[in-house]
C-alpha positions in Angstrom: 7.7 -0.2 9.4 5.4 -1.5 6.8 6.4 -4.2 4.3 4.8 -4.6 0.9 3.2 -8.0 0.6 3.0 -9.1 -3.0 0.0 -11.3 -3.9 0.5 -14.8 -5.2 1.7 -15.0 -8.8 3.2 -11.5 -8.7 7.0 -11.1 -8.9 8.7 -10.8 -5.6 9.7 -7.2 -4.7 13.4 -6.5 -5.4 14.2 -6.2 -1.7 12.6 -6.6 1.7 12.6 -2.9 2.2 11.1 -2.1 -1.3 8.0 0.1 -1.4 6.0 1.0 -4.5 6.8 4.6 -5.4 3.9 7.1 -5.4 1.7 6.5 -8.4 3.0 3.0 -9.0 0.5 0.5 -10.5 1.0 -3.2 -11.0 1.7 -4.6 -14.5 -1.6 -5.2 -16.2 -0.3 -8.6 -17.3 -0.1 -9.7 -13.7 -3.2 -11.6 -12.2 -5.6 -9.8 -9.9 -4.8 -10.0 -6.2 -7.2 -12.3 -4.3 -10.3 -10.5 -2.9 -9.5 -8.8 0.4 -5.7 -9.2 -0.1 -3.6 -7.3 2.5 -0.8 -5.5 0.5 1.0 -4.4 3.7 2.3 -6.1 6.8 3.8 -4.7 10.0 7.1 -5.7 11.5 5.4 -8.6 13.2 4.2 -9.9 9.9 0.6 -9.0 10.7 -1.7 -7.3 8.2 -1.6 -3.5 8.4 -3.2 -0.6 6.7 0.0 0.5 5.0 1.7 3.9 4.6 -0.7 6.8 3.7 -0.9 7.2 0.0 0.9 3.9 -0.9 -0.5 1.4 -3.4 -2.9 -1.0 -1.7 -2.9 1.0 1.6 -6.3 0.9 3.3 -6.3 4.7 4.0 -4.8 5.9 0.7 -7.9 8.0 0.0 -7.0 10.4 2.8 -4.2 11.9 0.7 -6.7 12.9 -2.0 -9.0 14.4 0.6 -6.2 16.5 2.1 -5.4 17.9 -1.3 -8.9 19.2 -1.6 -8.8 21.0 1.8 -5.2 21.8 3.0 -6.6 22.8 6.4 -7.4 19.2 7.2 -5.1 17.5 9.7 -4.3 13.9 9.0 -3.6 11.4 11.7 -2.4 7.9 11.1 -2.0 5.1 13.6 
């Protein structure tokens, strides 16, 4: 289970289980996240890579790569 971790000065997510929908972008009026901000945490509250394809996920680029070559097999830890 990944939890979205909103940066300081961003509004709090509407619920603890809220995840940005695919294609979501933050409001341009919101301040930039601090450099290196971890947008996702695991159930222990530790930083995690986030769900594949989600906003701020470390491995979000894998989804784009898979659309180029559907024969690729994606593995996520």
